C-alpha positions as CSV (number, residue, x, y, z in Angstrom):
1,M,-50.2,-83.1,88.3
2,N,-50.0,-84.6,91.9
3,Y,-52.7,-87.2,92.6
4,R,-53.8,-88.9,95.7
5,I,-56.1,-91.9,96.2
6,N,-59.5,-91.5,97.7
7,V,-61.0,-94.8,98.8
8,I,-64.7,-94.9,98.4
9,P,-65.6,-98.5,99.4
10,A,-63.2,-101.3,99.9
11,T,-64.6,-104.8,100.7
12,Y,-63.0,-108.2,101.6
13,G,-65.2,-111.3,101.6
14,E,-68.5,-109.4,100.8
15,V,-70.0,-112.8,99.5
16,Y,-69.4,-114.3,102.9
17,G,-71.2,-111.5,104.7
18,A,-68.5,-109.0,105.6
19,G,-70.5,-106.1,104.3
20,C,-69.8,-103.8,101.5
21,G,-67.1,-101.1,102.4
22,K,-65.9,-102.7,105.6
23,A,-62.3,-102.6,104.8
24,A,-62.2,-99.0,103.6
25,T,-60.7,-97.7,106.8
26,Q,-57.7,-100.0,106.7
27,V,-57.2,-99.2,103.0
28,R,-57.5,-95.5,103.5
29,R,-54.9,-95.6,106.3
30,A,-52.5,-97.5,104.1
31,C,-53.0,-95.7,100.7
32,G,-54.8,-92.4,101.2
33,V,-52.2,-89.9,100.9
34,N,-50.2,-91.7,98.0
35,D,-50.8,-91.7,94.3
36,S,-50.0,-95.4,94.1
37,C,-50.2,-98.2,96.6
38,C,-49.5,-102.0,96.8
39,Y,-52.0,-103.0,99.5
40,I,-51.3,-106.5,101.0
41,V,-54.4,-108.3,101.8
42,D,-54.0,-109.5,105.6
43,V,-56.9,-111.3,107.4
44,N,-55.2,-110.2,110.7
45,V,-56.1,-106.5,109.6
46,L,-59.3,-107.1,107.7
47,G,-60.8,-109.8,109.6
48,N,-61.6,-113.3,108.1
49,P,-65.5,-113.7,107.7
50,A,-65.0,-117.3,106.3
51,N,-62.0,-119.1,107.6
52,G,-60.3,-121.3,104.7
53,C,-62.5,-120.1,101.9
54,G,-61.2,-117.8,99.0
55,K,-62.5,-114.4,99.0
56,T,-62.4,-111.2,96.8
57,F,-60.9,-108.0,97.9
58,S,-62.1,-105.0,96.0
59,V,-61.4,-101.3,96.0
60,E,-63.3,-98.4,94.5
61,Y,-61.5,-95.1,94.4
62,L,-61.2,-91.7,93.0
63,C,-58.0,-90.0,91.9
64,I,-58.0,-86.6,93.4
65,P,-57.9,-83.7,92.3
66,D,-59.9,-84.3,89.0
67,A,-62.0,-87.4,90.5
68,T,-61.0,-90.0,88.0
69,P,-62.6,-93.2,89.0
70,G,-60.7,-96.4,89.4
71,R,-61.4,-100.0,90.6
72,I,-59.4,-103.1,91.5
73,E,-60.5,-106.7,92.3
74,V,-58.2,-109.2,93.6
75,S,-59.2,-113.0,93.9
76,T,-57.6,-114.2,97.1
77,D,-56.9,-117.5,98.8
78,A,-58.3,-116.5,102.2
79,G,-56.1,-113.4,102.2
80,L,-52.7,-115.1,102.2
81,G,-50.6,-112.1,101.1
82,S,-52.5,-111.2,97.9
83,V,-51.6,-107.7,96.7
84,G,-54.1,-105.0,95.1
85,H,-52.2,-102.4,93.0
86,I,-54.1,-99.0,93.2
87,I,-52.6,-96.5,91.0
88,C,-53.5,-92.8,90.1
89,Q,-51.7,-91.1,87.1
């Protein structure tokens, strides 16, 4: 079966006030038509709500067409190239 990733919310640095789901647009652009994606956390793309502080990057997603839910969470060191692996199988 051919799957594709449907990002629900994606958040980077929510504990520092970034707001839930604020990274969803960027993750959808990078991963939304694929069945797997290695998303590189980049503060230049996502913004940096607390300079120099470690943050968490999280993505909740559905694998379409059967709507299987998934979630990843990556602890980052201020977004210095951490990678989130999103996989639909």
